[in-house]
C-alpha positions in Angstrom: -5.1 27.3 18.0 -6.6 27.6 21.5 -5.7 26.4 24.9 -7.6 23.4 26.3 -8.8 23.3 29.8 -9.8 20.0 31.3 -11.7 20.2 34.5 -11.7 17.6 37.3 -13.7 17.1 40.5 -13.1 15.2 43.6 -10.9 12.1 43.3 -9.7 13.4 39.9 -13.1 12.6 38.3 -13.2 14.2 34.8 -16.0 16.8 34.6 -15.7 18.8 31.4 -13.6 20.5 28.8 -13.4 24.2 27.8 -11.3 25.9 25.2 -9.7 29.3 25.5 -10.1 30.2 21.9 -7.2 31.7 20.0 -9.0 35.1 19.6 -9.5 35.4 23.4 -5.9 34.3 24.0 -4.7 37.0 21.5 -6.8 39.6 23.3 -5.3 38.6 26.6 -1.7 38.5 25.5 -1.1 40.3 22.3 -3.3 43.5 22.5 -1.7 44.6 25.7 1.3 43.9 28.0 -0.6 44.1 31.3 -0.7 40.3 31.5 2.9 40.4 32.8 1.6 41.7 36.1 -0.5 38.5 36.7 1.2 35.4 37.9 -1.4 32.9 36.7 -1.8 34.5 33.3 1.9 34.4 32.7 1.7 30.6 33.1 -0.6 30.2 30.1 0.9 32.8 27.7 2.9 30.5 25.4 0.8 28.0 23.4 3.8 25.7 23.0 5.0 25.7 26.6 1.7 25.7 28.4 1.1 22.5 30.4 0.0 23.5 33.9 -2.3 22.2 36.5 -4.1 24.4 39.0 -5.7 23.2 42.2 -8.9 24.9 43.6 -6.9 27.6 45.4 -4.9 28.3 42.2 -8.1 28.3 40.1 -9.5 31.1 42.4 -6.3 33.1 41.9 -6.4 32.5 38.1 -10.0 33.7 38.1 -8.9 36.9 40.0 -6.3 37.5 37.3 -8.9 37.1 34.6 -11.2 39.5 36.3 -8.4 42.1 36.7 -7.2 41.9 33.1 -10.7 42.4 31.8 -10.4 46.2 31.8 -7.4 46.0 29.5 -8.9 43.9 26.7 -11.4 45.0 24.0 -15.0 44.8 25.0 -15.8 42.3 22.3 -14.0 39.7 24.4 -15.7 40.4 27.7 -18.6 37.9 27.1 -16.2 35.1 26.4 -14.0 36.0 29.4 -17.0 36.3 31.6 -18.2 32.9 30.5 -14.8 31.4 31.3 -14.8 33.0 34.7 -18.4 31.7 35.3 -17.4 28.1 34.4 -14.3 28.1 36.5 -16.1 29.6 39.5 -18.0 26.3 39.9 -16.5 24.9 43.2 -17.3 21.4 42.0 -14.1 21.9 40.0 -11.2 20.9 42.2 -8.4 20.9 39.6 -7.9 22.1 36.0 -5.3 21.1 33.5 -4.4 23.7 30.8 -2.5 22.5 27.8 -1.5 24.0 24.5 -0.2 22.4 21.3 
């Protein structure tokens, strides 16, 4: 089970959807404990409790957390993480909603 990211532009216009797949989530949170140092990663750790919205400023901070955690996860997950960072770096995205199950 992954986390769903819904992306919105100006005036809350729905733009797109991206999933943080379960394997990437496991790499971020279960193969190391370094995620605890990152405020925005801590907000998406628990599948069952995750229901957060980030505005553009928070998205940029979330991206910074993702970039910084990259050195602590196995290299097999770097392409998926880089793709997520690339997608979220689009400044047409003004808000994201991240939800679990």
